[in-house]
Structure formats: structure tokens, C-alpha cells
Residue frames as qw, qx, qy, qz and C-alpha x, y, z in Angstrom:
[[0.644, 0.585, -0.047, -0.491, -16.63, 5.29, 3.24],
 [0.837, 0.035, 0.501, 0.215, -15.87, 2.27, 1.05],
 [0.304, -0.331, 0.495, 0.744, -13.46, 2.74, -1.87],
 [0.202, 0.405, 0.752, 0.478, -16.20, 2.17, -4.45],
 [0.058, -0.873, -0.466, 0.135, -18.12, 5.08, -2.90],
 [0.266, -0.728, 0.163, 0.610, -15.13, 7.36, -3.61],
 [0.543, 0.143, 0.621, 0.547, -14.85, 6.45, -7.28],
 [0.235, 0.620, -0.076, -0.745, -14.96, 9.17, -9.91],
 [0.677, 0.392, 0.608, 0.136, -16.48, 8.30, -13.28],
 [0.199, -0.262, 0.399, 0.856, -14.96, 9.77, -16.45],
 [0.474, 0.671, 0.420, -0.385, -17.59, 11.60, -18.47],
 [0.643, 0.759, 0.025, 0.103, -15.31, 12.94, -21.23],
 [0.681, -0.382, 0.233, 0.580, -11.64, 13.30, -22.15],
 [0.381, 0.923, -0.002, -0.043, -10.13, 16.24, -24.01],
 [0.820, -0.006, 0.079, 0.567, -6.63, 15.56, -25.39],
 [0.070, -0.968, 0.017, 0.238, -4.46, 18.68, -24.98],
 [0.132, 0.796, -0.575, -0.133, -0.91, 17.65, -25.90],
 [0.987, -0.009, 0.148, 0.060, 0.91, 14.57, -27.18],
 [0.094, 0.857, -0.504, -0.058, 4.71, 14.50, -27.07],
 [0.557, 0.409, -0.721, 0.054, 7.62, 12.08, -27.15],
 [0.207, 0.125, -0.846, 0.475, 7.48, 11.26, -23.41],
 [0.133, 0.344, 0.711, -0.598, 4.09, 12.37, -22.16],
 [0.102, -0.476, -0.551, -0.677, 0.63, 13.37, -23.20],
 [0.082, 0.135, 0.500, -0.852, -1.77, 15.64, -21.35],
 [0.230, -0.451, -0.715, -0.482, -5.51, 15.34, -21.21],
 [0.271, -0.122, 0.388, -0.872, -8.28, 17.06, -19.32],
 [0.237, -0.297, -0.918, -0.111, -10.93, 14.68, -18.02],
 [0.475, -0.331, 0.071, -0.812, -14.38, 15.73, -16.91],
 [0.294, -0.052, -0.936, 0.189, -15.41, 13.43, -14.08],
 [0.585, -0.555, -0.283, -0.519, -18.57, 12.78, -12.13],
 [0.002, -0.404, 0.702, -0.587, -17.84, 12.93, -8.40],
 [0.169, -0.200, -0.944, 0.201, -19.42, 10.62, -5.82],
 [0.156, 0.462, 0.527, -0.696, -21.98, 13.32, -4.95],
 [0.484, 0.637, 0.594, 0.082, -23.02, 13.63, -8.63],
 [0.111, 0.930, -0.075, -0.342, -21.33, 16.97, -9.38],
 [0.816, 0.487, 0.025, 0.311, -18.83, 17.40, -12.20],
 [0.372, -0.820, 0.284, 0.329, -15.16, 18.37, -11.91],
 [0.684, 0.670, -0.287, 0.036, -12.11, 18.49, -14.18],
 [0.777, -0.473, 0.336, 0.245, -8.88, 16.54, -13.76],
 [0.402, 0.789, -0.446, -0.129, -5.67, 17.34, -15.64],
 [0.914, -0.210, 0.344, 0.046, -3.92, 14.03, -16.29],
 [0.169, 0.708, -0.641, -0.242, -0.39, 13.41, -17.56],
 [0.985, 0.092, 0.108, -0.102, -0.11, 10.05, -19.34],
 [0.006, -0.724, 0.686, 0.077, 3.28, 8.30, -19.39],
 [0.807, 0.211, -0.514, -0.200, 4.37, 4.88, -20.67],
 [0.871, -0.490, 0.040, 0.016, 6.09, 4.01, -17.40],
 [0.259, 0.777, -0.539, 0.196, 9.71, 3.57, -16.42],
 [0.914, -0.192, -0.297, 0.200, 12.22, 1.32, -14.72],
 [0.099, -0.854, 0.424, -0.285, 14.89, 2.03, -12.14],
 [0.879, 0.077, -0.435, 0.179, 17.75, -0.13, -10.91],
 [0.503, -0.785, 0.336, -0.137, 19.26, -0.39, -7.44],
 [0.882, 0.307, -0.271, 0.232, 22.72, -1.75, -8.23],
 [0.458, -0.818, 0.347, -0.023, 25.40, -2.14, -5.56],
 [0.836, 0.402, -0.301, 0.220, 28.87, -3.14, -6.70],
 [0.637, 0.087, -0.474, 0.602, 31.43, -4.04, -4.04],
 [0.339, -0.549, -0.526, 0.554, 29.55, -2.10, -1.37],
 [0.037, -0.335, 0.068, 0.939, 29.00, 1.00, -3.50],
 [0.464, 0.643, 0.541, -0.278, 25.73, 2.17, -5.06],
 [0.378, 0.160, 0.513, 0.754, 25.90, 2.88, -8.79],
 [0.141, 0.788, 0.352, -0.486, 24.59, 6.37, -9.56],
 [0.473, 0.431, 0.375, 0.671, 24.47, 8.55, -12.64],
 [0.113, -0.611, -0.172, 0.765, 24.90, 12.30, -12.60],
 [0.288, 0.384, 0.586, 0.653, 23.05, 14.18, -15.29],
 [0.102, 0.063, 0.068, -0.990, 21.53, 17.57, -15.91],
 [0.076, 0.542, 0.836, -0.043, 17.77, 17.70, -15.36],
 [0.055, 0.359, 0.294, 0.884, 16.13, 20.54, -17.26],
 [0.445, -0.674, -0.484, -0.336, 12.99, 20.48, -15.10],
 [0.654, -0.626, -0.247, 0.347, 15.13, 20.97, -11.97],
 [0.216, 0.951, -0.134, 0.176, 17.60, 23.34, -13.60],
 [0.245, -0.731, 0.629, -0.104, 20.58, 21.42, -12.21],
 [0.490, 0.266, -0.829, -0.036, 22.46, 18.14, -12.14],
 [0.771, -0.352, 0.222, -0.481, 21.04, 15.32, -10.06],
 [0.028, 0.318, -0.947, 0.046, 22.56, 12.07, -8.77],
 [0.811, 0.029, 0.076, -0.580, 20.14, 9.23, -9.51],
 [0.625, -0.104, 0.770, 0.074, 20.06, 5.47, -9.77],
 [0.004, 0.103, -0.730, -0.675, 20.05, 4.23, -13.39],
 [0.404, 0.486, 0.651, -0.420, 16.57, 4.55, -14.83],
 [0.055, 0.165, -0.523, -0.835, 14.67, 5.11, -18.03],
 [0.626, 0.229, 0.075, -0.742, 11.40, 5.14, -19.89],
 [0.597, 0.123, 0.793, 0.016, 9.72, 1.95, -21.02],
 [0.172, 0.174, -0.597, -0.764, 9.36, 1.61, -24.77],
 [0.731, 0.050, -0.008, -0.680, 5.88, 0.64, -25.99],
 [0.951, 0.036, -0.213, -0.220, 5.27, -3.02, -25.14],
 [0.407, 0.512, -0.677, 0.338, 8.70, -3.46, -23.53],
 [0.788, -0.395, -0.461, 0.103, 9.07, -5.92, -20.65],
 [0.287, -0.920, 0.169, -0.205, 10.14, -3.94, -17.54],
 [0.832, -0.405, 0.301, 0.232, 12.70, -6.62, -16.58],
 [0.726, 0.337, 0.273, 0.533, 14.39, -6.32, -20.00],
 [0.133, 0.894, 0.066, 0.423, 14.21, -2.53, -19.83],
 [0.564, -0.805, 0.182, 0.011, 15.90, -2.52, -16.41],
 [0.817, -0.159, 0.339, 0.440, 18.82, -4.60, -17.74],
 [0.516, 0.620, 0.267, 0.527, 19.03, -2.33, -20.79],
 [0.107, -0.951, -0.009, -0.291, 19.04, 0.90, -18.77],
 [0.712, -0.631, 0.230, 0.206, 21.66, -0.41, -16.33],
 [0.757, 0.053, 0.360, 0.542, 24.00, -1.26, -19.21],
 [0.348, 0.757, 0.256, 0.490, 23.31, 1.89, -21.25],
 [0.195, -0.936, 0.011, -0.294, 23.78, 4.29, -18.36],
 [0.553, -0.737, 0.388, -0.008, 26.54, 2.61, -16.31],
 [0.410, 0.559, -0.710, -0.121, 28.14, 0.01, -18.56],
 [0.288, -0.231, 0.876, -0.309, 27.35, -2.70, -16.02],
 [0.659, -0.083, -0.591, -0.457, 25.49, -5.89, -16.82],
 [0.468, -0.350, 0.620, -0.523, 23.97, -8.15, -14.19],
 [0.192, 0.062, -0.971, -0.130, 23.36, -11.83, -13.78],
 [0.184, -0.498, -0.839, 0.119, 20.20, -11.39, -11.75],
 [0.172, -0.264, -0.012, -0.949, 17.44, -8.78, -11.50],
 [0.163, -0.418, -0.858, 0.251, 14.78, -8.96, -8.79],
 [0.170, -0.628, -0.333, -0.683, 11.62, -6.85, -8.87],
 [0.192, -0.064, -0.625, 0.754, 11.37, -4.91, -5.60],
 [0.152, 0.615, 0.579, -0.513, 8.29, -2.78, -6.08],
 [0.192, 0.447, 0.481, 0.730, 6.30, -0.72, -8.57],
 [0.135, -0.621, -0.465, 0.616, 5.08, 2.71, -7.53],
 [0.269, 0.822, 0.384, 0.324, 3.37, 5.79, -8.97],
 [0.463, 0.127, -0.144, 0.866, 5.41, 8.98, -9.03],
 [0.122, 0.086, 0.202, -0.968, 2.63, 11.57, -8.70],
 [0.051, 0.376, 0.916, 0.132, -0.81, 9.92, -8.64],
 [0.118, 0.639, 0.406, -0.642, -2.59, 13.22, -8.13],
 [0.414, 0.742, -0.069, -0.523, -2.02, 14.14, -11.78],
 [0.349, 0.562, -0.689, -0.297, 0.09, 11.48, -13.55],
 [0.969, -0.050, 0.057, -0.234, -0.19, 7.77, -14.31],
 [0.449, 0.611, -0.635, 0.147, 3.61, 7.21, -14.51],
 [0.906, -0.400, 0.116, -0.078, 4.60, 4.00, -12.79],
 [0.219, 0.703, -0.671, 0.083, 8.21, 3.06, -12.01],
 [0.978, -0.128, -0.161, -0.027, 9.26, -0.56, -11.65],
 [0.151, -0.811, 0.543, -0.157, 12.22, -0.78, -9.24],
 [0.955, 0.111, -0.269, 0.050, 14.68, -3.67, -9.54],
 [0.540, -0.704, 0.450, 0.100, 17.61, -4.95, -7.46],
 [0.723, 0.580, -0.374, -0.014, 20.60, -5.91, -9.63],
 [0.713, -0.539, 0.445, 0.052, 23.05, -8.61, -8.54],
 [0.798, 0.013, 0.459, 0.391, 26.10, -10.36, -10.01],
 [0.274, 0.934, -0.008, -0.230, 27.37, -7.17, -11.63],
 [0.741, 0.000, 0.328, 0.586, 30.07, -7.03, -14.32],
 [0.011, -0.733, 0.098, 0.673, 31.66, -3.83, -15.61],
 [0.589, 0.381, 0.573, 0.424, 31.47, -3.01, -19.32],
 [0.196, 0.073, 0.252, 0.945, 30.97, -0.16, -21.74],
 [0.251, 0.534, 0.426, -0.686, 28.28, 2.51, -21.38],
 [0.181, 0.276, 0.691, 0.643, 25.93, 3.11, -24.34],
 [0.134, 0.504, 0.447, -0.727, 23.84, 6.19, -23.46],
 [0.440, 0.738, 0.508, 0.053, 21.14, 7.53, -25.77],
 [0.490, 0.450, 0.175, 0.726, 22.29, 10.18, -28.26],
 [0.122, -0.749, -0.065, -0.648, 20.73, 12.97, -26.18],
 [0.778, -0.616, -0.127, -0.014, 21.92, 11.59, -22.83],
 [0.403, 0.592, -0.466, 0.519, 25.04, 13.04, -21.22],
 [0.742, -0.630, 0.016, -0.229, 25.90, 11.55, -17.86],
 [0.236, 0.554, -0.735, 0.311, 28.70, 10.45, -15.58],
 [0.810, -0.294, -0.506, -0.040, 28.76, 7.31, -13.45],
 [0.138, -0.613, 0.526, -0.574, 29.38, 7.75, -9.73],
 [0.672, -0.214, -0.704, 0.084, 29.60, 5.26, -6.90],
 [0.267, -0.593, 0.305, -0.696, 28.66, 5.91, -3.28],
 [0.218, -0.057, -0.900, 0.373, 28.80, 4.02, -0.02],
 [0.275, -0.678, -0.676, -0.081, 25.61, 3.97, 2.00],
 [0.349, -0.634, -0.265, 0.638, 26.95, 6.73, 4.23],
 [0.164, -0.173, 0.332, 0.913, 27.84, 8.88, 1.20],
 [0.118, -0.422, -0.714, -0.547, 24.43, 8.28, -0.38],
 [0.322, -0.728, -0.574, 0.191, 22.68, 9.30, 2.85],
 [0.301, -0.506, -0.023, 0.808, 24.86, 12.43, 2.96],
 [0.073, 0.104, 0.551, 0.825, 23.92, 13.23, -0.65],
 [0.225, -0.641, -0.694, -0.238, 20.25, 12.99, 0.38],
 [0.375, -0.693, -0.371, 0.491, 20.81, 15.25, 3.40],
 [0.243, -0.395, 0.196, 0.864, 22.56, 17.82, 1.20],
 [0.530, 0.650, 0.230, -0.493, 19.88, 17.69, -1.53],
 [0.055, 0.499, -0.711, -0.493, 22.29, 16.28, -4.12],
 [0.122, -0.207, -0.942, -0.233, 19.97, 13.27, -4.32],
 [0.290, 0.151, 0.324, -0.888, 16.46, 14.69, -4.38],
 [0.587, 0.038, -0.487, -0.646, 14.35, 12.43, -6.58],
 [0.773, -0.271, 0.284, -0.499, 11.95, 9.97, -5.00],
 [0.957, 0.175, -0.220, -0.066, 13.09, 6.82, -6.80],
 [0.541, 0.450, -0.542, 0.459, 16.69, 7.25, -5.70],
 [0.306, -0.459, 0.498, -0.669, 15.80, 8.19, -2.12],
 [0.906, -0.115, 0.092, -0.396, 13.54, 5.12, -1.97],
 [0.866, 0.306, -0.370, 0.137, 16.34, 2.92, -3.35],
 [0.220, 0.516, -0.592, 0.579, 18.86, 4.21, -0.81],
 [0.537, -0.353, 0.439, -0.628, 16.47, 3.52, 2.06],
 [0.969, 0.055, -0.088, -0.225, 15.70, 0.03, 0.73],
 [0.662, 0.429, -0.511, 0.341, 19.44, -0.63, 0.55],
 [0.102, -0.490, 0.560, -0.661, 19.84, 0.64, 4.12],
 [0.794, -0.212, 0.240, -0.517, 17.00, -1.59, 5.36],
 [0.935, 0.224, -0.274, -0.033, 18.44, -4.59, 3.55],
 [0.436, 0.472, -0.588, 0.491, 21.87, -4.04, 5.12],
 [0.388, -0.409, 0.478, -0.673, 20.28, -3.63, 8.57],
 [0.923, -0.048, 0.052, -0.379, 18.27, -6.82, 8.11],
 [0.822, 0.345, -0.425, 0.158, 21.32, -8.76, 6.86],
 [0.152, 0.490, -0.613, 0.601, 23.32, -7.60, 9.89],
 [0.600, -0.318, 0.355, -0.643, 20.50, -8.53, 12.28],
 [0.964, 0.030, -0.034, -0.263, 20.15, -12.10, 10.99],
 [0.595, 0.490, -0.587, 0.248, 23.87, -12.89, 11.21]]
């Protein structure tokens, strides 16, 4: 079946909630066979995440995540402000959360976190030419900076200490990059 034959057409949208980070709506859609169904959709402005390796160690932040009910080791990341350029946001988040600035940011990939019910997209960047500086977290952000070798990061994944998709993806990209660099030498 061709993709256009799978398309759902929005018939109506019912806004349910609008908050600081997300909004929720219920869409009534017309399915390819002509029947109607409902879709609960979380709207989000998008986010950035930064894979930053300094002297062979991945920069991570440890912070409490209310939704998980525990602390989580993650790569630096944050929400895009309305109209903000993702590249600028990535540099901002890296500095705010770790204190590091970088001379070069390269876009690696953009991906959806949960396309079954949310439109949140994360733009993942590789940071190079890092320089240490002062952290400047948001007023409601309490975190600690950690560094991990590739082996330590993989162990954190195995133990569930790193459990979010963006950080797992970043660790595996780092691992692939190191493998590739070793192979071409």
C-alpha cells in the first residue's frame, strides 16, 4: 500500500490542555477506509541535544526526572524556545548545563521521540573544540556534570542508569564513530 493510501485526514481538533512545555489535543481523523477515529496528540516545540566528548570522556548531566521518579544521566539537552535556531539552542544548552562552550557544532540527526502520540522532535548535535567554563542552569534546574568513557557510558546503559533514548542514541553514535575512526587508520 502506498504511503498516500495510509494517510489519515484530520476532521476536527479539540484542545484539551495548554501548558508551559506541552499542549494536548484530541483529533478526530478520517481513516483510509472512511471510518472515523480519535488520536490524542501531545504538541511540543522541539528540543536539542548535544553529544560532547572532552578528552575522551562524554559530558553528561545528572538530574532528577519527575516523570521517571529518579535521577537520570543524560547528554546536555533542552527545549527550543519559540522561533529559536536549533544550532544556537544546542550551544546555549551545552553552556548552561555543563559550562562548556564549543568552537564547532555539527548536526547529526533529527528524530521524533514518540511519534505515536507526540510531535516532539530532537535535533542532535556533535560538539567539538570544547572549552570549560561556568554553568548557568535555569532557575528550576538542579544538575551535576559527569564525564564517562565509552566503556563507562555503555555500562551505565546496561545498568539502566542511562535509560533515555537520546542519550543511548548518542552513546551508540559515539561508539560507531570511534570504530570507524579506528578502521580507517
